[in-house]
C-alpha positions in Angstrom: 0.0 0.0 0.0 1.3 3.5 -0.9 2.5 5.5 2.1 2.8 9.3 2.3 5.7 10.5 4.4 6.8 14.0 5.5 10.6 13.6 5.5 12.3 16.7 6.8 14.8 18.3 9.2 14.1 20.6 12.0 15.9 22.6 14.7 15.6 21.6 18.3 12.9 24.3 18.7 10.8 23.0 15.8 11.7 25.2 12.8 12.4 23.9 9.3 13.6 27.3 8.0 14.6 30.5 9.5 12.4 33.7 9.2 14.2 34.4 5.8 13.5 30.8 4.5 17.2 30.0 4.8 18.4 26.5 5.5 22.0 27.5 6.2 21.6 26.2 9.7 20.9 22.7 8.2 23.4 22.6 5.4 26.4 23.0 7.8 25.4 20.0 9.9 27.4 16.8 9.5 25.5 13.6 8.7 26.4 10.1 7.5 25.0 9.7 4.0 24.6 5.9 4.7 23.5 6.4 8.3 20.2 6.0 10.1 17.1 7.0 8.1 19.3 8.4 5.3 17.9 10.2 2.3 19.3 7.7 -0.3 17.5 4.7 1.2 14.3 6.8 1.6 14.2 8.3 -1.9 14.7 5.0 -3.7 11.1 4.0 -2.7 9.5 7.3 -3.7 7.3 7.5 -6.8 5.9 11.0 -6.5 6.5 14.1 -4.5 4.7 17.2 -3.4 5.9 20.6 -2.1 4.7 24.0 -1.3 5.6 27.1 -3.4 8.2 28.4 -0.9 10.0 25.0 -1.0 9.8 24.9 -4.8 11.3 28.4 -5.1 14.1 27.5 -2.6 14.9 24.3 -4.7 15.0 26.3 -7.9 17.2 29.0 -6.4 19.7 26.6 -4.9 19.8 24.3 -7.9 20.4 27.2 -10.3 17.0 26.6 -12.0 17.7 22.9 -12.7 15.3 20.1 -11.6 17.0 17.1 -10.0 13.9 15.0 -9.1 13.2 12.2 -11.5 9.7 11.4 -10.3 6.5 13.3 -10.9 6.2 16.4 -8.7 3.3 18.6 -7.6 3.7 22.1 -6.3 0.9 23.5 -4.3 0.6 27.2 -5.0 -1.8 30.0 -5.5 0.8 32.0 -7.4 2.0 31.9 -11.0 5.3 30.0 -10.9 7.6 29.2 -13.8 8.2 25.5 -14.4 11.8 24.2 -14.5 13.6 24.2 -17.9 15.2 20.9 -17.3 14.4 18.4 -20.0 12.0 15.7 -18.8 11.0 17.5 -15.6 7.5 16.5 -14.6 6.3 19.3 -12.4 2.6 20.0 -12.0 1.1 23.0 -10.3 -2.0 22.7 -8.2 -4.0 24.6 -5.6 -6.9 23.9 -3.2 -7.8 20.6 -1.6 -4.9 18.2 -1.3 -7.2 15.1 -1.7 -7.3 15.1 -5.6 -3.5 15.8 -5.7 -3.0 12.8 -3.4 -5.1 10.6 -5.7 -3.1 11.8 -8.7 0.2 11.2 -6.9 -0.8 7.7 -6.0 -1.8 7.0 -9.6 1.5 8.4 -10.9 3.7 6.7 -8.3 3.3 3.2 -9.8 3.0 1.5 -6.4 5.8 3.4 -4.8 5.5 5.7 -1.8 4.9 9.5 -1.7 6.9 12.3 -0.1 5.9 15.7 1.2 9.1 17.6 0.6 7.9 20.7 2.5 6.7 22.7 4.1 5.0 22.3 7.4 1.7 23.9 6.5 1.4 21.6 3.5 2.3 18.5 5.5 -0.4 19.6 8.0 -3.0 19.9 5.2 -2.3 16.3 4.3 -2.5 15.3 8.0 -5.8 17.2 8.3 -7.2 15.2 5.4 -6.1 11.9 7.1 -3.6 11.2 4.3 -0.3 11.6 6.0 1.1 8.2 7.3 4.5 8.9 8.6 6.9 11.7 9.6 10.7 11.1 9.4 12.6 14.0 11.0 16.2 14.8 11.6 16.6 17.1 14.6 19.6 19.4 14.4 21.5 20.8 17.4 20.4 24.3 16.5 17.9 26.7 18.1 16.6 29.5 15.8 13.9 31.1 18.0 11.7 31.9 15.0 11.0 30.7 11.5 8.8 28.2 9.6 7.3 25.6 12.0 7.8 21.9 11.3 4.0 21.5 11.9 1.7 24.4 12.7 -0.8 21.8 13.9 -1.5 19.7 17.0 -0.8 16.0 16.0 -0.5 12.8 17.9 2.4 10.7 16.7 3.7 7.3 17.6 7.5 6.8 17.8 8.5 3.9 15.5 12.3 4.3 15.3 15.1 6.6 16.5 18.8 6.8 16.1 21.7 9.2 15.9 23.1 10.2 12.6 26.2 12.3 13.4 24.9 15.7 14.5 21.2 14.7 14.2 18.7 12.7 16.1 16.8 10.9 13.4 13.3 9.6 14.2 10.4 8.0 12.4 6.8 8.4 13.6 3.4 7.0 12.6 0.8 9.7 12.4 -2.0 8.8 14.8 -4.2 11.8 14.1 -5.2 15.1 15.6 -4.1 15.6 19.1 -7.0 15.4 21.5 -6.7 15.7 25.3 -8.8 13.7 27.6 -10.6 16.4 29.6 -11.3 14.0 32.5 -7.6 13.5 33.1 -7.0 17.3 33.4 -9.0 17.4 36.7 
């Protein structure tokens, strides 16, 4: 069965980017490319990806306008964005409800899994729709104090796996659903 995963990195205080959408804090952290929950092992099972417009623009800026993903990609946006000029790039722009995008991704993935590349609001939209299955997160030894939150939602997660990968604590969680408190236990 196809699984949708939000695979990301965050600071200790829960930010995936600083207030200027910079990832400099992340890119300077050492990690073992073959270590725990590594990207290469993860990406080989991915058949389609989705990202928000801010993530898309960051990728385009930092890859000099080239597109390095080989699988179909959806960009959720309400703005007019330019597609990559890379030959063979399969980038589709969408807006609104994530459910039809999810269905299109599953169809395009050919039985492989799906990846929410970023950001947190988009991953939260998939979680709100009950479509997000797992979260894989690398926690860096950095505190930013402000920026883009990993999840601007209240979610209940179940820890499935955790390990150290050089500077990072790498963990994998199952998404249980929206966080609900038992009011009776609060008294």
